[in-house]
C-alpha positions as CSV (number, residue, x, y, z in Angstrom):
1,X,23.6,14.4,-10.8
2,X,22.5,17.9,-10.0
3,X,19.1,18.9,-8.7
4,X,16.7,19.7,-11.5
5,X,14.3,22.6,-11.4
6,X,15.1,23.6,-7.8
7,X,12.3,25.3,-6.0
8,X,13.1,27.5,-2.9
9,X,10.5,28.3,-0.3
10,X,11.0,31.0,2.3
11,X,8.1,30.8,4.8
12,X,6.4,34.0,6.0
13,X,6.7,35.2,9.6
14,X,4.5,33.3,12.0
15,X,4.1,33.3,15.7
16,X,4.6,29.5,15.6
17,X,8.1,29.9,14.0
18,X,11.2,30.6,15.9
19,X,13.3,31.0,12.7
20,X,13.2,30.8,9.0
21,X,14.0,27.6,7.1
22,X,15.4,27.2,3.6
23,X,13.6,24.5,1.7
24,X,14.2,23.1,-1.8
25,X,12.9,20.1,-3.8
26,X,14.0,18.7,-7.1
27,X,13.7,15.5,-9.1
28,X,16.8,13.7,-10.2
29,X,17.7,10.3,-11.7
30,X,20.3,7.8,-10.4
31,X,22.0,6.1,-13.4
32,X,24.2,4.1,-11.1
33,X,21.1,2.3,-9.9
34,X,19.7,1.6,-13.3
35,X,17.8,-1.7,-14.0
36,X,19.0,-4.4,-16.4
37,X,17.1,-2.7,-19.2
38,X,19.0,0.6,-18.5
39,X,16.0,2.4,-17.0
40,X,17.1,4.8,-14.3
41,X,15.1,5.4,-11.1
42,X,13.8,8.9,-10.3
43,X,14.4,10.3,-6.9
44,X,12.9,13.3,-5.1
45,X,15.7,15.3,-3.4
46,X,14.6,17.3,-0.4
47,X,17.0,20.0,0.9
48,X,16.1,21.7,4.2
49,X,18.5,24.1,6.0
50,X,21.4,22.8,3.9
51,X,20.8,19.1,4.7
52,X,19.6,16.7,2.0
53,X,17.4,13.6,2.0
54,X,16.3,11.5,-1.1
55,X,13.4,9.2,-1.7
56,X,12.6,7.0,-4.6
57,X,9.2,7.9,-6.3
58,X,8.9,4.5,-8.0
59,X,9.3,5.8,-11.5
60,X,11.9,4.5,-14.0
61,X,12.9,6.5,-17.1
62,X,15.2,6.1,-20.0
63,X,18.2,8.5,-19.2
64,X,18.1,9.7,-22.9
65,X,14.6,10.9,-22.3
66,X,15.3,12.8,-19.1
67,X,15.6,16.6,-18.9
68,X,17.8,17.3,-15.9
69,X,17.2,21.1,-16.2
70,X,13.4,20.7,-15.7
71,X,13.5,17.5,-13.7
72,X,11.0,15.9,-16.0
73,X,10.7,13.3,-18.8
74,X,11.0,14.8,-22.3
75,X,8.1,14.6,-24.7
76,X,4.4,15.0,-24.8
77,X,3.3,11.4,-25.3
78,X,1.0,9.6,-22.9
79,X,3.8,7.8,-21.1
80,X,5.8,10.9,-20.6
81,X,2.8,12.8,-19.2
82,X,1.9,9.9,-16.9
83,X,5.4,9.7,-15.4
84,X,5.7,13.5,-15.1
85,X,2.4,13.5,-13.3
86,X,3.8,11.0,-10.8
87,X,6.8,13.2,-10.3
88,X,4.7,16.3,-9.8
89,X,2.5,14.5,-7.3
90,X,5.4,13.6,-5.1
91,X,6.8,17.2,-5.3
92,X,3.4,18.6,-4.4
93,X,3.1,16.2,-1.4
94,X,6.5,17.3,-0.2
95,X,5.5,21.0,-0.4
96,X,2.3,20.3,1.5
97,X,4.1,18.4,4.3
98,X,6.6,21.3,4.6
99,X,3.9,24.0,4.7
100,X,1.9,22.0,7.3
101,X,4.9,21.6,9.5
102,X,5.7,25.3,9.3
103,X,2.1,26.3,10.3
104,X,1.9,23.8,13.2
105,X,5.4,24.3,14.5
106,X,6.5,20.7,14.0
107,X,10.1,19.6,13.5
108,X,11.3,20.8,10.1
109,X,14.1,18.8,8.5
110,X,14.7,16.9,5.3
111,X,14.5,13.5,7.0
112,X,11.3,14.4,8.8
113,X,9.6,15.4,5.5
114,X,11.0,12.2,3.9
115,X,9.6,10.1,6.7
116,X,6.2,11.6,6.3
117,X,6.3,11.0,2.6
118,X,7.3,7.3,3.1
119,X,4.7,6.3,5.6
120,X,1.5,7.1,3.6
121,X,3.1,5.4,0.5
122,X,4.0,2.3,2.5
123,X,0.4,1.9,3.7
124,X,-1.0,1.8,0.2
125,X,-1.7,-1.7,-1.0
126,X,-0.2,-2.4,-4.4
127,X,-1.0,-4.9,-7.1
128,X,2.4,-6.5,-7.7
129,X,3.3,-6.8,-4.0
130,X,0.0,-8.6,-3.2
131,X,0.4,-10.9,-6.2
132,X,3.9,-11.8,-5.0
133,X,2.5,-12.6,-1.6
134,X,-0.2,-14.8,-3.2
135,X,2.3,-16.7,-5.4
136,X,4.5,-17.2,-2.4
137,X,1.5,-18.6,-0.4
138,X,0.4,-21.1,-3.1
139,X,4.0,-22.2,-3.7
140,X,4.0,-23.4,-0.1
141,X,0.8,-25.4,-0.9
142,X,2.1,-27.3,-3.9
143,X,0.6,-30.8,-3.6
144,X,-2.1,-29.5,-1.2
145,X,-4.6,-27.7,-3.4
146,X,-2.1,-26.4,-6.0
147,X,0.1,-28.0,-8.5
148,X,3.6,-26.9,-9.6
149,X,2.2,-26.1,-13.0
150,X,-0.3,-23.7,-11.5
151,X,2.4,-21.9,-9.5
152,X,4.6,-21.7,-12.6
153,X,1.7,-20.1,-14.6
154,X,1.1,-17.5,-11.8
155,X,4.8,-16.7,-11.9
156,X,4.7,-16.1,-15.6
157,X,1.7,-13.7,-15.1
158,X,3.6,-11.9,-12.3
159,X,6.7,-11.5,-14.5
160,X,4.6,-10.1,-17.4
161,X,2.8,-7.7,-15.1
162,X,6.1,-6.3,-13.8
163,X,7.4,-5.9,-17.4
164,X,4.2,-4.1,-18.4
165,X,4.4,-1.6,-15.6
166,X,8.1,-1.0,-16.1
167,X,7.9,-0.4,-19.8
168,X,4.6,1.4,-20.1
169,X,4.5,3.4,-16.9
170,X,8.1,3.4,-15.7
171,X,7.1,2.1,-12.3
172,X,7.7,-1.2,-10.4
173,X,4.2,-1.4,-8.8
174,X,0.8,0.3,-8.8
175,X,-1.6,1.1,-6.0
176,X,-5.0,-0.7,-6.3
177,X,-6.7,2.7,-6.2
178,X,-5.0,3.7,-9.4
179,X,-6.4,0.8,-11.4
180,X,-9.1,1.5,-14.0
181,X,-10.5,0.1,-17.2
182,X,-8.0,1.8,-19.5
183,X,-5.2,0.1,-17.6
184,X,-6.8,-3.3,-18.3
185,X,-7.3,-2.5,-22.0
186,X,-3.7,-1.3,-22.3
187,X,-2.5,-4.5,-20.6
188,X,-4.6,-6.6,-23.0
189,X,-3.2,-4.8,-26.0
190,X,0.4,-5.1,-24.7
191,X,-0.1,-8.9,-24.1
192,X,-1.2,-9.5,-27.7
193,X,1.4,-7.3,-29.4
194,X,4.4,-7.6,-27.2
195,X,4.0,-11.1,-25.5
196,X,2.3,-12.4,-28.7
197,X,-0.3,-14.1,-26.5
198,X,-3.5,-15.5,-28.1
199,X,-6.9,-14.4,-27.0
200,X,-7.4,-17.2,-24.4
201,X,-3.8,-16.8,-23.0
202,X,-4.3,-13.1,-22.6
203,X,-7.6,-13.5,-20.8
204,X,-6.0,-16.1,-18.5
205,X,-3.4,-13.5,-17.4
206,X,-6.2,-11.0,-16.9
207,X,-8.2,-13.6,-14.9
208,X,-5.3,-14.1,-12.5
209,X,-4.8,-10.4,-12.0
210,X,-8.5,-9.9,-11.4
211,X,-8.3,-12.6,-8.7
212,X,-5.9,-10.4,-6.8
213,X,-8.1,-7.3,-7.4
214,X,-11.1,-9.2,-6.0
215,X,-9.0,-10.1,-3.0
216,X,-8.3,-6.4,-2.5
217,X,-12.1,-5.7,-2.6
218,X,-12.7,-8.5,0.0
219,X,-10.1,-6.9,2.3
220,X,-11.8,-3.5,1.8
221,X,-8.7,-2.0,0.1
222,X,-11.0,-1.1,-2.8
223,X,-14.6,0.1,-2.7
224,X,-15.5,-1.4,-6.1
225,X,-14.2,-3.5,-8.9
226,X,-12.3,-1.1,-11.3
227,X,-12.7,-3.7,-14.1
228,X,-16.4,-4.5,-13.6
229,X,-17.4,-3.5,-17.1
230,X,-14.6,-5.4,-18.8
231,X,-15.8,-8.0,-21.2
232,X,-13.5,-10.7,-22.6
233,X,-14.7,-13.5,-24.9
234,X,-12.8,-16.7,-25.0
235,X,-12.2,-18.3,-28.4
236,X,-13.6,-21.8,-28.9
237,X,-10.9,-24.4,-29.2
238,X,-11.2,-27.5,-31.4
239,X,-9.7,-30.5,-29.7
240,X,-9.3,-33.9,-31.4
241,X,-9.2,-37.2,-29.7
242,X,-7.3,-40.4,-30.3
243,X,-9.4,-43.3,-31.6
244,X,-9.3,-46.8,-30.1
245,X,-7.4,-48.0,-33.1
246,X,-4.8,-45.2,-32.6
247,X,-4.4,-46.0,-29.0
248,X,-3.8,-49.7,-29.8
249,X,-1.1,-48.8,-32.3
250,X,0.6,-46.8,-29.6
251,X,0.3,-49.8,-27.2
252,X,1.7,-52.2,-29.7
253,X,4.6,-50.0,-30.8
254,X,8.0,-51.5,-29.8
255,X,10.1,-48.9,-28.1
256,X,13.7,-50.1,-27.4
257,X,14.5,-47.2,-25.1
258,X,13.1,-48.0,-21.6
259,X,12.8,-44.3,-20.6
260,X,10.6,-43.5,-23.7
261,X,8.6,-46.7,-23.2
262,X,7.8,-45.6,-19.7
263,X,6.7,-42.2,-21.0
264,X,4.4,-44.0,-23.5
265,X,2.9,-46.1,-20.7
266,X,2.2,-43.1,-18.5
267,X,0.5,-41.4,-21.5
268,X,-1.7,-44.4,-22.1
269,X,-2.5,-44.7,-18.4
270,X,-3.7,-41.1,-18.5
271,X,-5.8,-41.8,-21.6
272,X,-7.6,-44.8,-20.1
273,X,-8.1,-43.3,-16.6
274,X,-8.8,-39.7,-17.5
275,X,-6.2,-38.6,-14.9
276,X,-4.2,-35.5,-15.5
277,X,-0.4,-35.9,-15.5
278,X,-0.2,-34.1,-12.1
279,X,-2.5,-36.8,-10.6
280,X,-0.6,-39.7,-12.2
281,X,2.7,-38.3,-10.9
282,X,1.5,-38.4,-7.3
283,X,0.2,-42.0,-7.4
284,X,1.9,-44.3,-4.9
285,X,1.4,-48.1,-4.0
286,X,-0.9,-47.0,-1.2
287,X,-3.4,-45.9,-3.8
288,X,-3.9,-49.5,-4.8
289,X,-6.6,-51.0,-2.6
290,X,-8.7,-54.2,-2.5
291,X,-12.4,-53.5,-3.0
292,X,-15.5,-55.3,-1.6
293,X,-15.6,-57.3,-4.8
294,X,-12.1,-58.7,-3.9
295,X,-10.6,-56.9,-6.9
296,X,-7.8,-54.5,-6.9
297,X,-8.9,-50.8,-7.3
298,X,-7.0,-47.6,-7.7
299,X,-8.3,-44.9,-5.3
300,X,-7.1,-41.3,-5.5
301,X,-8.3,-37.7,-5.2
302,X,-7.7,-35.3,-8.1
303,X,-5.6,-32.2,-7.3
304,X,-7.6,-29.7,-9.5
305,X,-11.1,-30.6,-8.3
306,X,-10.5,-32.5,-5.0
307,X,-12.9,-35.3,-6.2
308,X,-12.3,-38.8,-5.1
309,X,-12.3,-41.4,-7.9
310,X,-12.1,-45.2,-8.1
311,X,-11.3,-47.4,-11.0
312,X,-10.4,-51.0,-11.4
313,X,-7.0,-52.2,-12.4
314,X,-8.4,-55.0,-14.6
315,X,-8.4,-53.1,-17.8
316,X,-5.0,-51.5,-17.2
317,X,-3.0,-54.7,-17.0
318,X,-1.6,-54.3,-20.5
319,X,0.1,-51.0,-19.7
320,X,1.1,-51.6,-16.0
321,X,4.1,-53.6,-17.2
């Protein structure tokens, strides 16, 4: 893939320079490194004194929409303008680094310019990277403050966020400092139209993402909440409950398959105790204790709230077969 829109710089004479340097930059795509969706990464190619260095600028583009002659994404749409702005930003930074090194007499080479481009980018805290760290941390704490279901939900949100960034911005991650209210509104629209999420499910994804943003604020990576003015209203849900008569029918139902009968018993146990499935799943014989009334009690601590609860086994004998 040839360099697109090559720009040559010949610095003026300076007492700090011992010789002239040739310098060129251009943006190219690498189709051999395309993602599963066929999106090709954009690279900034730096050529100095005949030697090259390349650096990914974290932009992915459909090869069909790439203009190799200009080194830009075709079109005037919002997505094309945003990706082209990212490309131009990297090119501008490379030119600034080159000019600064010329004026200060520093080492001038393609690798030196590339290294200076990488270091500032690496120090920027980014949304996806920090969410991945958070998910990794809570995954280690399953059973100790977090359930497997909670971790699974966080992974779904993380996957959706990656898809949103890749398909709407052509990037794999985004710095916290680039987040704003329009970003959140676009995410909300994408969730409802592309993921087909309901209102409450969409707000739950946003809630998880905002948790990471609030963490960034606490760590002083952000000066203020970019989503402070966002207002999302949950829809009221209408839940129905089983009556005592319905529960008794379930109890009395003869189920010949032992596995299904056990599932029924666990369901009834949850109904009568109010325990969530994740709390029932972790019950062991040690949770059965003798109370001061000489009766057998079940003692446990709920995972979601950390509240200790007690209840007698007397009324559960019918389903603890």
